[in-house]
N, C-alpha and C positions, 0 to 999 in steps of 0.2 A: 426943815427936817420933817420926815414923814410922820414920825411919832412925836407929837407935841407933849411936853411935860404937863401933867395934870394930876390932881389928887385922885388916888385910887379909890374905887368904891367896892364893887362886888368882888374884885380879886384880892382885896386887902387881907381878908381873913385867910384865904388859901395861901398867900405868900407868907404870912406870919407863921402859919402852921408848918409849912414846908421848912422854913429856916429854923424854927424852934426844934423840930425833930432832927434836922441835919446837924444841929449844934451839939447834940448829945454825944459825949466823948467816947463812951464805952472803953475807956482806958487805952484807946488807940488800937484795940484788938477786935473791933467789931463795928457794926453799924445799927442804927435804929431807923425804921422806915415808917412812913405814914400808913402803909398797908400791912405793917408787920404785927407782931404779937402785942396785945394791949393788956395791961394789968392795972386795975384801979383807974381805968380811964386814960392811962398814959402808955405810949409806946415803950417797949423795953428793948434792950440790946439783943441783936442776933450776932453771936460770937463767931469769929473766924475759927477754922479747924484748930484743934488742940486747946483753945482757950474756953473758959467757962466762968460761971458766977454771974451775978446780976449785972456787973459792970465789965465782964470779960477780963477780969484781972487774974483769974486762977489759971495756972499753967502746969499740967502734969509732965514731969521730966521724961517719961518714957513714951510720950505721944509720937506716933509715926508721921513721916512726911507723906502726906496724901497728894500725889501728883498724877493721879489716874485720870481725872476729869479735865475738860478743856476750857473751863471758865476763864475768859481772858481778862482777869482782874488786874493784870500788870499795867493796864491803861487807866486804872482808877485815879492815880495821882494827876495825870494830865487833865482829866475832866474836872477834878477838884479845883484846878487852876482856872478853869473856864466856867465857874459856877454861874455867873450872871448870864453869859451869852448862851449857855447850853440848857438853861432852865425852861420848862414848858408849863404854862398855866392854861388849862382847858375849861371853857365855860360848860355849864350843864347842857346847853343846847348846841354844842359844837358838832357839826356835820352829822346830823341825825338821819339823813337820807342814806340809802344804799349807794347812791351814785354821786358823782361830781356833776356840775352843770352841763357838761357835754355828754352825759349819760354813760361815762366810762367809770372804771374802778380805779383809775390811776391819776395821781396828782401830776399835772403838767409841770408845775414848778419843781417838784421833787425829781422828775425825770430829767429836766434841764440841769439840775444840780449834780445828779449822778454823772451825766455826760461831762460836766466840768471837772469833777473829781478825777475821772479817768484821764482826761487831758493833762491834768496836773501831774498825776502819778506816772504818766506815759506807759501804762500797763495794758491798755485795750483801745482798739479802734471802734468807735461807736457811730461814726458817720455812715448814713445810709442803712442803718440797722434799727430794729425795733427793740424796745425795752419792756419787759414784763416783770411785775412785782409778785412775790410769793411770801408765804409764811416761813421765813428763813429760806436758806438754800435747800433745806430738806424737802419742802413741798415741790420745789421746782425740778428736783432730780427726777421724780416720778412723772411730773407733768411733761418733761422732755421725752421720757420713754414712751409715754402715751402718744405724744405728737408724732414721734418718729416711727411708730410701729403700726399705726392704724391701717395701713395698706398691706400689711404683711400676712401672708398665709403660705406655708405654715408659720408658726410663731417665730418671731425673731429671737435670737439668742443674745442675752445681755451678759457682757463679760467685763472683766477688769484685771489688770496685771497685779499679781501678788507681790508685795503686801498691799491690800486695798482696804479702804474704809468699810467697816462692817455693814453700814446702812445700805450700801449698794445691794448687798445680798438680801438682808432681812426685809427691807422695804419693797424690793422688787417681788420677792416671794409673797409678801402680804397682799399686794395689789395685783398679783399675776392674773392675766386674762388669756384668752385664746390667741391674742396677738403677740405676746412676749412671755419669755420665761428666763430665769437666771441660769446660766450655764457654768459660771465659775471663772477660772483663770484664763485670760485671753491667750496665753502661750499654748494651751492645749489645742486650740483651734488652728493656730499657726503651724503646728507640727503635724496636723492631719492632712494627708495627701488628698483625701476625698472631701476636703472642706468646701462646703457650698451652702447657700441659703443666706438669709438676711441676718445681719449682726449689728448690735448696738454696743459700742465700747465706751466705758467710762475711762477718761484720760484725766488723771488728777495731777496737776502741775502748778506749783510744787506738790510733791507727793506727801500725803499723810499715810505713814508716819515719818519717812526719812528725810523729807525736805528737799529732795532733788527734783529738778525739772525733767519732765518726761514727754515723750512723743507717743503716738499710737503704735500698738504692736501689730495690728492688722490693717491691711490696705486692700482696696478692691471696690468695684462698683456697687456692691451690696453691703458695704460696711459704712455705718454712720457713727459719728463720734459726739459724745457729750463731754465738753471740757469743764471739769470742776476746777475753777480758778479761785477758790475761796482764799487761798494763801498767796495769790500772785499780787502782792503789794510790796512796796519798797522796804517795809520793816522786816519781812520774812525772807526775802530772796532778792537776788540780783534780777533786774528787768532787762534782759538782753535786747528786747524789742517789744513794741506794743503787740499784744495778742490780737489775732485777726481771724479767729476760727468762726465757723458758721453758727455755733451754739456754745455760749460761755455762761457760766453761772458764778455769781459772786454773793458775798454774805456781809451783812452789817456787823455781825458778831466778830468776824476776823478783821475787818477794816477798822472799826472804831471801838470794839470791845463790848458792845451792847447786845449780848446774847439774849437777854430777857425781852428785848423789843420784838424779836422774832420777825426780822425783815430781811429779805434777800431779793436779788433781781437777776434776770437772765438777759443777755444780749443776743438777739437772734437775727440772722440774715434773711432767711426764707419766709415770705409772708404766709405761706400755708402752714408752716411749722408754728409761726407766731400765733396764727388764728386758732389752731388746735390747742396750743398751750393756754390761750385765753379762755377757751371753752372749758378746759379742765379746771382752771382756777375758779371760773364762774360757778361751775357745778359743785366744786368741793367746798367753797367758802363764800360765794357771792362777793368775791373781791377781798382785798386786804384791809384790815381795820383802819379807819381814817385817823384814829388816835396814834397808831403805830407810824403811819405815814407822816403825820405832823411832827412826831418826835424825831424820826429819821431826817426829815427836812431840816429841822433846827440844828441837829448834830452835824449834818454834812455841811451846812453853811458855816459852822465853826471850823470844820476841817479846811474849808476853802478860803478862810480869812487870810488876808495879806497875800503872801506868795504861795500859800497852801502847803507849806513844808513843815509846819510846827509839829503836827501829830506824827508824820512820817519820821522825822528826825528823832523825836522823843522815843518812839517805839523801837526804831532801829538801834539806837544807842543802848537802850535797855536790854533788848534781846541779844545784841552782840556781846555785851558785857557778861550776861548770864552764860552764854555759850562758851566764852573764853574761860570763865571760872570753872565750869563743869569739865571742859576739855582738859584743862591743866591737871585736875585731880585724876581723871581717868587715864591720862598719859603716864601716870606712875604705876598703873596696874598692868599685870600680865594675865589677869583673869577676865577682864571686861574690856570691851572696845566700843567706840562710838562710830556711827556712820560717817563716811567720808563725803564731804560736800566741797567740790572744787571752787577755787576763787574764780569769779567771773566778772566781766565788765558789765556795769549797770548804767543804762542810758539815763535813768533818773538822777543818780548821783554823779554821773559823768566821770566815772573812774572805776577801776577794779575794786571789788569789795569782798571782804571776808564773810563767812557764813554767819547767819543770825536766825536759825530755824526755830519753828514753834515747838519742836519736840526733839528729845534725845532718843534715838533708836539704838538701844544697848544690846550687845550680844554677849552672852555668857560663854566664854571660850573653853572652860574646863569640861572634859568629857562627862564628868559626873553631874554637872549642872544642866540637866536636860530641861528643867523648868525654871527659867530665869526669873519670872515674877515671884516664885516662891523663895528663891535665894534673896531677892530684894525685900520680900515681906519679912523674912527672918531678921533682916537688917533694919527693920522698921521704915521701909520705903514702899509705898503702895503705888504700883504702876499698872499699866494695861498690858496683859499678856499678848504675845505674838499671835496666838491662835485667834484672837479677836480680829486680826487682819488676814486671816487664812494663811498665816506664816507659821513657822515652827515656834514652839514655846521656848526655844533657846534665846528668843528675843523678848524684850520688854520695852514699852514706850513710856517715857517720863515727860510730863508736860512742863514746859518752861513758861507757860502763859499765866500761871496762878499768881496770886498776890505776893507781895514781897515777903511776908511772913512765911508763906509756904515754901518759897524758893530758898530762903535762908535756912529753913529746916532741912530741905533737901541737901543743900551743900554740907550741912553739919553731919547728916547721916551718911552721905557718900564718903566724906573724909574718914569717918569711923570705919566704914566698910573696907576701904582701901588700906587703912592703917592695920586693921585686923589681918588682912591678906599678907602684909609685910611681916607682921609678927609671926604668923603661921609659917611663912616661908623661912624666916630666920630660925624658928624652932626646929623645923625639919632639917635644915642645913646643919644645925648643931649636932645632930645625930651622927654625922660623918666624921666627927673629930673625937 
């Protein structure tokens, strides 16, 4: 065996501290962390939303269901089952250099493991392609724009199909240069008879917020695409075939749930695009933290254990059950509707599969409900308004990725909302008799 059993020395204290803090119960409604708040020399509980008190045992009955953010805490129970194999202990002298021994910013072992995970998930072809690491997928999105636009003059127009992830707009405008500028909805260019010039289109598939698989809107010799594949994993969507685009971006947060690690990667076909993206990452951050790469490697090795299906099956079943519960409630409503996601054949599961999206994209159908997020806010449900995706505010996005306590609260509040709708309809009908 590679690791021989021996008495721990310098890591003993770190391991004991980690287990001691992790064992703090917080009434089951919170967590204590080594790097969290400390009172009288001891870490204290950080409570889940709605809960309070020193041990997170207090619960206000009128607390709203906050499903606005995308924290993928629904995967926390899986990682608690993998406590030993997913733990990381880092020495004080770990990877103090900027570089790996080959003078690169990238762990070869982590790159190999990422390629293995894609082969297991059957969601992307990596053979003959380059892999680049970034600070989450967020950094890689603009690195890709930079790489694809450097030869453009006049500036390339950056577009995405509505509804689209708001960061495409805000980040592109923040870093805008003479080489590119954000144009908006890709459909506006398709409909222009005089459309010309260089274009970079974000293609989000599955789409955030509605979970449907998408293709580019624009085509032509001057159109380049960045495929945001953050949700193209078996737990969120059917995998009709491995993705094989020239530039694809993935995220650790959506694969394994570790948003706080801030780790993502791009799979790139063209060596020139790869080189320019590496230049961008080098100038922006001098590479990705070695600590983040070590944690990512440890976690992905757990994902790949055995047949590599444990995490995917756990996550798929969890999200499928959540979608079914929510769909069943909304099916009783005439005022609200959910997005339609067709049943598709999945090469990973080797069968047709029902939807299990990351988000519910809800439409308020009544004419008077022009601001859907406000309607839900009154019902004590906090969602993300449609305007955040450049769509109409008649829509609101509800995250299904939060922890179980948040999802249970969402179900409770949605049931109340639909029940009130039925009561109001019955009362209005009684006026006819």
